[in-house]
C-alpha angles and dihedrals in degrees: 000000000000129000119203128190122188126203140165102069122134147122119309136165121249110277093029131113140239133182117213122201132199122195118200130201139164099055140045103284093210089067093059131096104207132209144177123219132174137205127196122198110284092007133106120253109268135199117254109167142333138191135198127238098275096039090238094114126046139163136199140198112254090243093064104032111128092017106059129052126193119204139163139209108204092188088061097038089235141127125198139200116204108199118194133173090023120201130201089250088064088070108121145105106281119214131197115217135188137197129185105242091222089071102054104002138261096299132100118260130211096194116092090214091068091065117081098183129056138180126227094258135243125235120241117188121183117193124206 
């Protein structure tokens, strides 16, 4: 069992930045592959970024490459998403997700179905 809590969302103007945080508890954080997904109203949940256990390997959706950076601090049981050059189309609820690497391996996954644990989400709104 893993509990995830996101924070850091808010309202920002286009071109601005936000840093999302996700705090994990209930399981050894070092065993978790971590991901960020987002869901806009009327849209399917989509992959944003993911990172392996050590933080040495990460992947991004094409729509956010060069603008977003995922990172983790295993000592703090936390994963972060630094979002720069935000666009109105980035507006969505952002969810933190976790998967025990022993299930699918120590790689990052883009499929939401690979993640067994999810946070409650944090709203990000980017105005034009």
